[in-house]
C-alpha positions in Angstrom: 0.0 0.0 0.0 2.9 2.4 0.8 4.5 1.7 -2.6 1.2 2.6 -4.4 0.8 5.8 -2.4 4.4 6.8 -3.2 3.7 6.1 -6.9 0.7 8.3 -6.9 2.7 11.1 -5.2 5.5 10.6 -7.7 3.1 10.8 -10.6 1.5 14.1 -9.3 4.9 15.7 -8.8 6.1 14.5 -12.2 3.0 15.9 -13.7 3.6 19.2 -12.0 7.2 19.2 -13.3 6.1 18.4 -16.8 3.5 21.1 -16.7 6.1 23.7 -15.7 8.5 22.6 -18.4 5.7 22.5 -21.0 4.6 26.0 -20.0 8.2 27.2 -20.2 8.9 25.7 -23.6 5.5 26.8 -24.9 6.1 30.5 -24.0 9.6 30.2 -25.5 8.2 28.8 -28.7 5.5 31.4 -29.1 8.1 34.2 -28.5 10.3 32.6 -31.2 7.4 32.3 -33.6 6.5 35.9 -33.0 10.0 37.1 -33.8 10.2 34.9 -36.9 6.8 36.3 -38.1 8.2 39.9 -37.7 11.2 38.9 -39.8 9.1 37.5 -42.6 6.9 40.6 -42.5 10.0 42.7 -43.0 10.9 40.6 -46.1 
């Protein structure tokens, strides 16, 4: 039972970590895309 509880806790903390990383890379990507769009508009 203790192993199962630890696994559930691990999954929730891993999900939190993944969510933070996804949010970070998503904002980086949108910033990069916005810059690239400005460059193509200048062309």
